[in-house]
mmCIF file of the C-alpha atoms, coordinates in Angstrom:
data_MODEL
# 
_entry.id   MODEL 
# 
loop_
_atom_site.group_PDB 
_atom_site.id 
_atom_site.type_symbol 
_atom_site.label_atom_id 
_atom_site.label_alt_id 
_atom_site.label_comp_id 
_atom_site.label_asym_id 
_atom_site.label_entity_id 
_atom_site.label_seq_id 
_atom_site.pdbx_PDB_ins_code 
_atom_site.Cartn_x 
_atom_site.Cartn_y 
_atom_site.Cartn_z 
_atom_site.occupancy 
_atom_site.B_iso_or_equiv 
_atom_site.pdbx_formal_charge 
_atom_site.auth_seq_id 
_atom_site.auth_comp_id 
_atom_site.auth_asym_id 
_atom_site.auth_atom_id 
_atom_site.pdbx_PDB_model_num 
ATOM 1  C CA . UNK A 1 1  ? -1.637 -8.980  -7.201  1.00 0.00 ? 1  UNK A CA 1 
ATOM 2  C CA . UNK A 1 2  ? -4.556 -10.581 -5.031  1.00 0.00 ? 2  UNK A CA 1 
ATOM 3  C CA . UNK A 1 3  ? -6.005 -10.160 -1.848  1.00 0.00 ? 3  UNK A CA 1 
ATOM 4  C CA . UNK A 1 4  ? -3.883 -12.947 -0.183  1.00 0.00 ? 4  UNK A CA 1 
ATOM 5  C CA . UNK A 1 5  ? -0.648 -11.270 -1.895  1.00 0.00 ? 5  UNK A CA 1 
ATOM 6  C CA . UNK A 1 6  ? -1.796 -7.668  -1.144  1.00 0.00 ? 6  UNK A CA 1 
ATOM 7  C CA . UNK A 1 7  ? -2.754 -8.526  2.295   1.00 0.00 ? 7  UNK A CA 1 
ATOM 8  C CA . UNK A 1 8  ? 1.092  -10.107 2.753   1.00 0.00 ? 8  UNK A CA 1 
ATOM 9  C CA . UNK A 1 9  ? 2.973  -7.253  1.374   1.00 0.00 ? 9  UNK A CA 1 
ATOM 10 C CA . UNK A 1 10 ? 0.595  -4.545  3.749   1.00 0.00 ? 10 UNK A CA 1 
ATOM 11 C CA . UNK A 1 11 ? 1.301  -6.597  6.337   1.00 0.00 ? 11 UNK A CA 1 
ATOM 12 C CA . UNK A 1 12 ? 5.586  -6.503  5.587   1.00 0.00 ? 12 UNK A CA 1 
ATOM 13 C CA . UNK A 1 13 ? 5.655  -3.236  4.621   1.00 0.00 ? 13 UNK A CA 1 
ATOM 14 C CA . UNK A 1 14 ? 3.279  -2.147  7.626   1.00 0.00 ? 14 UNK A CA 1 
ATOM 15 C CA . UNK A 1 15 ? 6.211  -4.336  9.905   1.00 0.00 ? 15 UNK A CA 1 
ATOM 16 C CA . UNK A 1 16 ? 9.254  -2.361  7.932   1.00 0.00 ? 16 UNK A CA 1 
ATOM 17 C CA . UNK A 1 17 ? 8.098  1.053   7.525   1.00 0.00 ? 17 UNK A CA 1 
ATOM 18 C CA . UNK A 1 18 ? 5.650  1.229   11.086  1.00 0.00 ? 18 UNK A CA 1 
ATOM 19 C CA . UNK A 1 19 ? 3.709  4.199   10.569  1.00 0.00 ? 19 UNK A CA 1 
ATOM 20 C CA . UNK A 1 20 ? 5.354  5.846   7.674   1.00 0.00 ? 20 UNK A CA 1 
ATOM 21 C CA . UNK A 1 21 ? 3.882  1.992   5.739   1.00 0.00 ? 21 UNK A CA 1 
ATOM 22 C CA . UNK A 1 22 ? 1.102  4.162   4.191   1.00 0.00 ? 22 UNK A CA 1 
ATOM 23 C CA . UNK A 1 23 ? 3.428  7.324   2.543   1.00 0.00 ? 23 UNK A CA 1 
ATOM 24 C CA . UNK A 1 24 ? 5.250  4.820   1.117   1.00 0.00 ? 24 UNK A CA 1 
ATOM 25 C CA . UNK A 1 25 ? 2.546  3.074   -0.433  1.00 0.00 ? 25 UNK A CA 1 
ATOM 26 C CA . UNK A 1 26 ? 1.031  6.129   -1.813  1.00 0.00 ? 26 UNK A CA 1 
ATOM 27 C CA . UNK A 1 27 ? 4.595  7.424   -2.996  1.00 0.00 ? 27 UNK A CA 1 
ATOM 28 C CA . UNK A 1 28 ? 4.923  3.859   -5.193  1.00 0.00 ? 28 UNK A CA 1 
ATOM 29 C CA . UNK A 1 29 ? 1.807  4.217   -6.376  1.00 0.00 ? 29 UNK A CA 1 
ATOM 30 C CA . UNK A 1 30 ? 2.370  7.877   -7.854  1.00 0.00 ? 30 UNK A CA 1 
ATOM 31 C CA . UNK A 1 31 ? 5.744  6.623   -9.475  1.00 0.00 ? 31 UNK A CA 1 
ATOM 32 C CA . UNK A 1 32 ? 3.799  4.003   -11.010 1.00 0.00 ? 32 UNK A CA 1 
ATOM 33 C CA . UNK A 1 33 ? 1.132  6.519   -12.053 1.00 0.00 ? 33 UNK A CA 1 
ATOM 34 C CA . UNK A 1 34 ? 3.844  8.921   -13.677 1.00 0.00 ? 34 UNK A CA 1 
ATOM 35 C CA . UNK A 1 35 ? 5.197  5.742   -15.778 1.00 0.00 ? 35 UNK A CA 1 
ATOM 36 C CA . UNK A 1 36 ? 1.302  4.650   -17.073 1.00 0.00 ? 36 UNK A CA 1 
ATOM 37 C CA . UNK A 1 37 ? 1.630  1.534   -15.283 1.00 0.00 ? 37 UNK A CA 1 
ATOM 38 C CA . UNK A 1 38 ? -2.450 0.794   -14.253 1.00 0.00 ? 38 UNK A CA 1 
ATOM 39 C CA . UNK A 1 39 ? -1.929 -2.743  -12.920 1.00 0.00 ? 39 UNK A CA 1 
ATOM 40 C CA . UNK A 1 40 ? 0.447  -1.169  -11.245 1.00 0.00 ? 40 UNK A CA 1 
ATOM 41 C CA . UNK A 1 41 ? -1.244 1.801   -9.744  1.00 0.00 ? 41 UNK A CA 1 
ATOM 42 C CA . UNK A 1 42 ? -4.546 -0.438  -8.743  1.00 0.00 ? 42 UNK A CA 1 
ATOM 43 C CA . UNK A 1 43 ? -2.014 -3.145  -6.773  1.00 0.00 ? 43 UNK A CA 1 
ATOM 44 C CA . UNK A 1 44 ? 0.055  -0.491  -4.986  1.00 0.00 ? 44 UNK A CA 1 
ATOM 45 C CA . UNK A 1 45 ? -3.895 1.275   -3.845  1.00 0.00 ? 45 UNK A CA 1 
ATOM 46 C CA . UNK A 1 46 ? -5.443 -1.479  -2.614  1.00 0.00 ? 46 UNK A CA 1 
ATOM 47 C CA . UNK A 1 47 ? -1.904 -1.986  -0.599  1.00 0.00 ? 47 UNK A CA 1 
ATOM 48 C CA . UNK A 1 48 ? -2.150 1.582   1.123   1.00 0.00 ? 48 UNK A CA 1 
ATOM 49 C CA . UNK A 1 49 ? -5.779 0.423   1.780   1.00 0.00 ? 49 UNK A CA 1 
ATOM 50 C CA . UNK A 1 50 ? -4.247 -2.653  3.386   1.00 0.00 ? 50 UNK A CA 1 
ATOM 51 C CA . UNK A 1 51 ? -2.400 -0.725  5.487   1.00 0.00 ? 51 UNK A CA 1 
ATOM 52 C CA . UNK A 1 52 ? -4.719 1.734   6.564   1.00 0.00 ? 52 UNK A CA 1 
ATOM 53 C CA . UNK A 1 53 ? -6.749 -1.208  7.769   1.00 0.00 ? 53 UNK A CA 1 
ATOM 54 C CA . UNK A 1 54 ? -4.184 -2.484  9.698   1.00 0.00 ? 54 UNK A CA 1 
ATOM 55 C CA . UNK A 1 55 ? -3.233 0.305   11.171  1.00 0.00 ? 55 UNK A CA 1 
ATOM 56 C CA . UNK A 1 56 ? -7.319 0.624   12.688  1.00 0.00 ? 56 UNK A CA 1 
ATOM 57 C CA . UNK A 1 57 ? -9.650 3.630   13.108  1.00 0.00 ? 57 UNK A CA 1 
ATOM 58 C CA . UNK A 1 58 ? -8.020 7.105   13.931  1.00 0.00 ? 58 UNK A CA 1 
ATOM 59 C CA . UNK A 1 59 ? -4.713 6.573   12.969  1.00 0.00 ? 59 UNK A CA 1 
ATOM 60 C CA . UNK A 1 60 ? -4.972 8.696   9.740   1.00 0.00 ? 60 UNK A CA 1 
# 
C-alpha cells in the first residue's frame, strides 16, 4: 500500500469510526500478526500512525 492509499484509508476509517478508528486499526494489525501476514501488519501499522496524525496532538 502506498502513502496516498494509506492516507485515504486512514481518513475513511477515521470518518467512519471517529476516535475508535485507531483502536480498530490496532485490532486489524493484531489479526494480521496472528495470521502471519507481515505485509498487512505493516499496512495497518502505517494506517494507525496516519490516524494518530489526523487526530492531532494530545489525543492519545
